[in-house]
N, C-alpha and C positions, 0 to 999 in steps of 0.2 A: 443579535438581540435575543436572549433566551426566551423572551415572551412571544417572539414571532419566528420560530424556527423555520416555518415554511417559506420565509423570505430570504433565507440564507443560501449561499452558493459558494463553491470552492473549486479551484482548479489547481492541481499539483503537477509539477514537472520534475522528474528525478533523473539526475545524471547516473546512469546505470554503472558507469566505471567507478563511482564513489562507493559502491557496495563493498563491504569488508567481510570476507569469508574466514578470517582468522589468521591467515598467513600469506606471505607473498606468493607461494606456490598455488594455494587455493584461489587466491585472487586472479592469478593468471589463468587457471583452469576455468573459472566461471565466466571469463571474458570470451572463451572460445565458442565456436559455432554450436556445439552440442548444448551449451548452457544459455547464456544471454546474447551471444553473438554481438558484442558491443561495437565492433566496427560497423556493422550493418544497421544495428538498432541501439544507438547510444542513449536513448531517452525512454523512460516509462512515464505514462501519464494517467492521471485520474481526474475525471470531470464529474461533479455531482449533478444529479437530476432531482434531488429532493432531500429534505431534512424533516424529521418528526420528533416530537417529544415522547419520551418513554416514562416521564414522571420524575420529579425531583430534579437532580442535575444530570439525568441520563437522557441521551438522544440517540438517534440512528440516522446515518447518512447513507443514501443510495446513489449509485452512479455507475460509470463505466471506467474500467481500468484497461489500459493498453500496454502490453509488454511483448516485445519481439514480433511485432506485426499482428498480434492476436488481441481481440477486444472481447471482454466479458463483463456482464453486469455483476455488481456486488452490493451488499449492504453490510454496514459495520456499525455496531453499537459503540458508543463512547460516552465518557463523562466530561463535563465542563465544570472546572473548579476555578474560582476566582481567589487571587491572593493579592489584595490591594489593586493596583492598576494592571496587574498581569493575570491573564487567564491561561489555563492549561487544558488542552484537549488531549484525552488519553483513551485509547481503545485498541481493539484487535479484530481480525477477521481471518478466515481460512481461505487460502488460495490453493487451487489444484494446479500443480505445475504442468501437468499434461495438457491442460487447457491452453497453455501458452508455449508449448513445445520447449519447455525448460528441462534439460536433462535428457537429451536424446541419445540414441545409439546404445552404447554399453551402460549408460546411466539411466536408461528407461525402466529398469527393473525396480518396481516399488518395494521390493524386499530389501534393497540396498539403501535407497533413500525414499522416504514416504512420498506419496502423491500429494497428500494434504499437508500444507505448510502453514503454520500459524504466523501471521504478520502482525506485529505489535507496532503501534505508533504513539508518539507523544509530541505535541506541538505547543510551545509557549507563544503567546502573543500579547501585545499591549492592548488595553481596552479601546484605544482610539483606532485600532486597525479594523 
């Protein structure tokens, strides 16, 4: 209910093996221990702790994200747009991969792959949800 964002909550569970790095070889690499270690940590999770209005159709969600056995608090601004009985939430936030031990060993050099990674999200849902 956009008029009561403080009453909202969300929990997301992501199958990490569903991540697509652009090629079969890259997908195999990110499943390894140095990256997401999907055999040991097959799921990433986000649980909200609060929502607030930023005005208009803009909001912010705060919560905890857990990846590869590490948990960090995050906040992410997003927009909520309605299209008939379908609503679309779209936003982005920055994740620091070192906070989650993503890209260890030879991949730990931030000159090769940046520490700050922008995560974009888009979720459609029906108004009855």
